[in-house]
C-alpha positions in Angstrom: 5.9 -10.8 -13.9 8.6 -8.7 -15.0 7.9 -5.7 -13.3 7.5 -6.2 -9.2 5.1 -5.2 -7.0 6.1 -6.6 -3.7 5.5 -5.3 -0.4 7.7 -6.2 2.6 6.0 -5.9 6.3 8.4 -4.5 8.5 5.8 -4.4 11.8 2.7 -6.1 12.8 2.4 -4.7 16.5 -0.5 -2.4 17.7 0.3 -0.2 20.2 4.1 -1.4 21.3 6.7 -3.4 20.5 6.6 -7.6 21.5 9.9 -9.5 21.5 8.8 -10.5 18.3 7.1 -7.8 16.4 7.6 -3.9 15.9 5.1 -1.5 15.7 3.6 -1.0 11.7 5.7 0.0 8.9 5.7 -2.2 5.0 8.0 -1.2 2.3 6.6 -1.5 -1.0 8.3 -2.1 -4.4 6.2 -1.3 -7.7 8.0 -0.8 -11.2 11.1 1.1 -10.1 8.9 2.9 -7.2 10.1 2.8 -3.6 7.7 3.6 -1.3 7.2 3.5 2.5 3.8 2.9 4.6 3.5 3.6 8.5 6.3 4.3 9.9 6.0 3.0 13.7 9.2 2.8 15.9 12.4 0.5 15.1 11.4 0.9 11.1 14.7 2.0 10.5 15.9 -1.6 12.1 14.1 -3.5 10.3 14.6 -2.1 7.0 18.3 -2.9 8.0 17.5 -6.3 9.0 15.9 -7.3 5.6 18.3 -5.7 3.3 16.0 -2.9 2.4 17.8 0.7 1.0 16.0 3.6 3.0 17.4 6.3 0.8 15.4 4.4 -2.5 12.2 5.9 -0.5 10.5 8.8 -2.6 7.3 8.5 -0.5 6.3 7.9 2.8 2.5 7.3 4.0 1.7 8.0 7.8 -2.4 6.8 8.0 -2.4 8.6 11.5 -0.6 10.0 14.4 -1.0 7.1 17.3 3.3 6.8 18.0 2.8 3.0 17.0 2.6 4.6 13.4 4.9 7.5 12.9 7.3 7.4 16.0 10.2 6.2 13.5 10.2 8.6 11.1 11.6 11.6 12.9 15.2 9.4 13.4 14.3 7.7 9.8 14.6 11.3 8.1 17.6 12.1 10.7 20.0 9.4 9.3 18.9 10.3 5.8 20.5 13.4 6.4 23.5 11.9 8.1 24.3 9.6 5.3 24.1 12.2 2.7 21.1 12.3 1.2 20.0 14.2 -1.2 17.0 13.5 -3.3 13.3 15.3 -2.2 11.4 13.4 0.4 7.7 13.4 -0.1 5.5 12.5 3.0 1.8 11.9 2.9 -0.3 12.2 6.3 -2.5 14.2 8.4 -2.0 18.1 7.8 -0.4 17.8 12.2 3.0 15.7 10.6 4.5 18.2 9.3 3.9 20.8 12.7 5.5 17.6 14.7 8.5 17.1 12.5 9.6 20.0 11.4 9.2 21.5 15.4 11.3 18.0 16.5 14.1 18.7 13.5 14.1 22.3 15.1 14.7 21.4 18.8 16.9 18.9 17.6 19.2 21.6 15.4 19.2 19.2 12.4 18.9 21.1 9.4 18.0 19.1 6.6 20.3 18.7 3.1 17.2 17.6 1.0 14.1 19.1 0.6 11.1 17.6 2.5 7.6 17.9 1.1 4.5 17.4 3.1 1.4 16.1 1.2 -1.6 16.6 4.0 -4.5 14.0 3.6 -7.9 14.6 4.4 -10.7 12.0 5.2 -13.6 13.4 3.5 -13.6 11.1 0.7 -10.9 8.6 -1.4 -8.3 11.5 -2.5 -5.5 10.9 -5.5 -2.1 11.3 -2.9 0.5 10.2 -6.0 0.8 9.2 -9.3 3.3 8.2 -12.1 3.0 7.0 -15.8 3.5 3.5 -13.6 0.7 3.2 -10.9 -0.8 5.4 -8.1 -1.5 5.8 -4.1 -5.1 6.8 -3.2 -6.1 7.5 0.3 -9.3 6.5 1.5 -11.0 7.5 5.3 -11.1 5.3 8.3 -13.0 5.4 11.4 -10.5 5.6 14.7 -10.3 7.9 17.6 -8.5 10.2 15.5 -8.2 11.4 11.9 -6.9 8.2 10.2 -7.0 6.9 6.4 -5.7 3.3 5.0 -3.8 3.8 1.4 -4.5 1.6 -1.8 -1.8 1.1 -4.1 -2.6 0.3 -7.7 -0.7 -0.1 -10.9 -2.1 1.5 -14.4 -3.1 -1.0 -17.0 0.2 -2.4 -19.4 0.4 -0.9 -22.6 -1.3 -3.5 -25.0 0.9 -6.2 -27.0 0.7 -5.7 -31.2 -0.2 -9.1 -32.6 2.3 -8.6 -35.5 0.7 -11.6 -37.8 -2.4 -9.6 -37.7 -0.8 -6.0 -38.3 1.3 -7.5 -41.1 -2.1 -9.4 -42.4 -3.6 -5.9 -42.5 -0.5 -3.6 -43.8 -0.6 -2.0 -41.0 2.9 1.0 -41.3 5.1 0.9 -38.7 4.3 4.5 -37.7 0.5 3.2 -36.5 2.3 1.2 -33.9 2.4 3.7 -30.8 -1.1 4.7 -30.9 -2.3 0.9 -31.2 -0.2 0.1 -27.8 -1.9 2.8 -26.2 -5.5 1.1 -27.5 -6.4 3.2 -30.7 -8.5 1.5 -33.4 -6.7 1.8 -36.5 -8.3 4.2 -40.1 -7.7 3.5 -43.2 -7.1 6.7 -45.7 -10.4 5.3 -47.1 -12.0 5.7 -43.7 -12.7 2.0 -43.2 -11.7 1.1 -39.4 -9.8 -2.0 -37.8 -10.9 -2.6 -34.0 -7.9 -2.8 -32.2 -8.8 -5.8 -30.4 -8.2 -7.2 -34.3 -4.7 -6.0 -33.9 -3.3 -6.4 -30.4 -3.2 -8.6 -27.2 -4.1 -7.2 -23.8 -1.9 -6.1 -21.5 -1.1 -7.7 -18.2 -3.7 -7.1 -15.7 -3.3 -4.2 -13.2 -2.7 -5.6 -9.9 -3.8 -3.5 -6.9 -3.1 -3.3 -2.7 -4.7 -2.1 -0.4 -3.6 -1.0 3.8 -6.4 -0.8 6.3 -5.0 0.4 9.1 -6.5 1.1 12.3 -10.2 1.5 12.3 -13.7 0.1 13.1 -15.1 -2.4 10.8 -16.8 -0.6 7.5 -18.4 -2.6 5.8 -19.9 -0.1 3.8 -16.0 1.0 2.3 -16.1 -2.7 0.8 -17.5 -1.3 -2.5 -14.9 1.7 -2.4 -11.9 -1.7 -2.9 -14.1 -3.9 -4.9 -11.7 -6.6 -6.2 -8.6 -5.6 -4.2 -6.0 -8.2 -5.6 -4.1 -8.3 -2.3 -5.3 -6.9 1.0 -3.7 -5.9 4.6 -6.7 -5.3 6.9 -6.2 -4.8 10.9 -6.7 -7.4 13.1 -6.4 -6.3 16.4 -8.2 -8.3 18.4 -10.2 -11.8 18.4 -14.0 -12.1 18.7 -14.2 -12.7 22.0 -13.2 -9.0 22.6 -15.5 -7.3 20.0 -16.5 -4.8 22.6 -12.9 -3.8 23.3 -12.1 -3.7 19.5 -15.6 -1.5 19.0 -14.3 0.8 22.6 -11.0 1.5 20.6 -11.9 1.8 17.3 -10.7 -1.2 16.0 -11.6 -4.4 14.6 -11.5 -8.3 15.1 -10.3 -10.6 12.8 -13.6 -11.6 12.0 -14.3 -8.4 11.0 -11.6 -8.1 8.7 -12.1 -11.5 7.3 -15.8 -10.2 6.5 -14.3 -7.1 4.9 -12.1 -9.3 2.7 -14.8 -11.2 1.6 -17.2 -8.2 0.8 -14.3 -6.7 -1.5 -14.2 -9.6 -3.3 -10.3 -9.7 -2.6 -7.8 -12.4 -3.8 -6.2 -12.4 -0.3 -5.8 -11.3 3.3 -3.3 -10.3 5.1 -3.8 -10.2 9.0 -1.7 -7.7 10.9 -1.8 -5.0 13.7 -2.0 -7.1 16.4 -2.3 -6.8 20.4 -0.1 -7.7 22.4 -1.6 -9.6 24.3 -1.4 -12.2 21.5 1.6 -14.3 21.8 0.7 -17.0 19.0 -2.0 -15.5 16.0 -3.2 -18.8 15.8 -6.3 -18.0 17.0 -6.7 -15.1 14.6 -6.2 -16.7 12.0 -8.5 -19.4 12.8 -11.1 -16.9 12.8 -11.1 -15.2 9.9 -10.0 -18.3 8.0 -13.8 -19.6 8.6 -15.2 -16.3 7.4 -12.0 -15.8 4.5 -10.6 -19.0 3.5 -7.8 -17.2 1.8 -6.5 -15.1 5.0 -3.2 -15.5 6.6 -1.0 -13.9 8.8 1.4 -11.0 7.5 4.7 -12.2 9.0 7.5 -9.2 9.6 10.5 -10.0 6.8 8.1 -11.7 4.8 7.5 -10.5 0.9 3.8 -10.5 -0.3 3.0 -9.9 -4.1 -1.0 -9.2 -5.7 -2.0 -11.7 -7.3 0.8 -14.3 -6.3 2.0 -16.1 -2.5 5.0 -14.7 -0.1 8.1 -14.5 -1.5 
């Protein structure tokens, strides 16, 4: 597809970094928009390491206020400022995040040269938190030890394509082309209707991505994510530690796979692994037994909804 929809994984570790894994963060590029989801410790270094320009990021989405999901944010903001960033930065996350960031900036004597806008999330239901002509992002309530939301990134359906042969056959004036591309039917001066489907081809299918951060297994949520193309779901533990998962309000790999199956997801990415797992084979095997199209989210790899790793 000509329009990129890429998700680069920057961190897959839960709670603490390990020698080979970093806390949660993901960089999303969609039709010219550059977004960051979560910003754990080390996110700046991961952006540099994988050739991703922090200065392009316009919106940062923070799922919740456990440190492994936002402790990298103050440093990233400070570095942007030192590097001469001047464009507005929008931060979407729990309401208390604004107080935390503003306090740290004040205590460290940082005066920003660019606007910082905070958009608070809520946990009462799905909410639109970002929208452009090309895409939209919704927050979705999760169930964790503190208020937490996941995020659904949806591409908007592309405009239809003209069937020029049909348009010529029906003598459609070029002045009507724009409305046809937006889905309108065509009416002749005598009131005769020519259906849009007879004059255009469908635009490419809109793609979708869901980031399901720290949460208990929530089967009822699957209805809200029906037919998601690419699903990232936390998989902190294997099933032998299901009691620990419940105690800490986390999910097992099998539960993540069951959620993907119930959603009718196209593909499942497993992430947010406990530091106890040096290797993730057991988690992948467990998930694939429930949902075969599961894979481990690998740091530095880029994935596309409806496609494979880049």
